[in-house]
C-alpha positions, 0 to 999 in steps of 0.5 A: 500500500502506498503512503497516499493510500494509507493517508486516504484511509486515515482521512476516511476514518477521521471523518467518522470520529465524533468531536474530531476536526482534521486537515491534510497538509499538502506539501509542495512550495506553499506547504510547511516543510516537515509538517506532519501529513494530517493535523487533528484537533480531537476533543480539544487536543492537538494531534499530528500524524506523519504517515509512512508505509511499513518500510518508510522512515521520517526525514530528519526535518520531520523528526525535528518537527515531531519533537517540537510539537511534543515539546509544546505539549502537543501529540505527534506520531508516526503512523502506518495504518488506520488501526494505529490511529484508532489506538492512539485516539482511544489512548488520548481520550480525556474528559471534555464537555465539548463546550470549550471548558475544562473539567474541574480537575484541569481548570485553573483556580477561579475558572 
């Protein structure tokens, strides 16, 4: 399976996930070099997926970008299948009321 086929399958899956917004980063001269292929906001969490084939490897710039996202407290992953994406999103589930407010345990005092 080609990387574009895996990416398309992941996008089809993400369309079915409640409380999920995503967009596909299109490379080329107008894109941002090293940015992961799929950017997701899932239940208020920033998640980035760099899609690779089973034998594919990220570039040095992609690795650096993933580390920068993680350093900013975002989530970033190299994925090779829809199943991996499903498992990641399941592992990221956090209490969220969908109204833009944090649960009491996460809110700052006085909120």
